[in-house]
C-alpha positions, 0 to 999 in steps of 0.5 A: 559904515567906516568906523572913522566916518565923521559924525552927524546926519547922513542921507541916502536913497535907494535906486533899483538895479535897472535905475527905474525907481528911486526911494525917498530920502532916508536920514540917519545920524552917525554918533561917537561910539557908546562907551561902557565902563567895566571896572574902576581902580581904585574903587575907594578913596580916603577922605581928605587925602590928596589928588590921585589917579583913577583908572577906568577900564571898559570898551569903546573909548576914543582919544577924545574920551573924558572921565566925568566924576560926580558930574564934572569932567576930569583931566583924562589920559587916553591909554587905549580903546579899553583904558583911560586914566583920570586925575582926581583933585583933592577936592573930589575926596573932600566929602564922604559918599559914593560918587558917580563915575562916567565916560563921555565920548564927545562930538566936537561938531555937535555936543548933543551927539555926545555918548555917555557910558554906564555909571560906576560908583567911587566911594570916599570913606573915612577909615578907622582902626579897631584894636583887639583886645581893648583895653590891653593891660601889659604887666611890666617886662612882659609883652602882649599881642594887639591886633590892629584891624583897618575898616577898609582894605589897606591901600598900596604900600600899606598903612603905618600905625603909631600907638601912643598912650592917650593918658600919661603913664603912671608908675607907683614906686613903694618906698622902703623903711 
C-alpha cells in the first residue's frame, strides 16, 4: 500500500490466476500512521513562567500532527517526521504537577481514524534555593563562602540569585570617654 494513500475503508477481492474463482469482498481501513514520542525537551517548566516552546522528538509525525498538552491541542510546527515544536501558553504553566503530552495524527476525512501516540510527562515545578551554611555569620572585613543550590537543573542561560538581608543590619558602635 502506498504510504501516501488516502485514509478510509478499502475493499478488495481475490481472483484465481485462471479467473475461475472469486473470493468474497474483504474490507480494511487505511489510517494515519501511529506516532510515537521518544523524548520531550524541556521536560520541566517553572510555575508561573511565561509561554515557552516544547520540542517533541519521535517517529511517524506527519505535517498535520498536533501536540496535545494535558488534553488540549497546542499550536504545532512540523519540523520533520521525527520532530515537532509546540507552543505552550503561560496558562499551561499555572499549576504544579505532571501533565501528559501526546501527539495526534488526525484524519480530516474521518476524525475517528486519528491516531494518538504514547504519553510523555511534563513537570511543572516551583523551584527553591538552599543556602549552605545557613545561617552564615560574616565578621566585619572578612569573607565567607556560601553555596547556593537550586532544587532543579538550571535552565538555559543560568539563574540569577540576589541575596538581601531579611532583617535590617545592626551595627553597635562603642562610645569613648
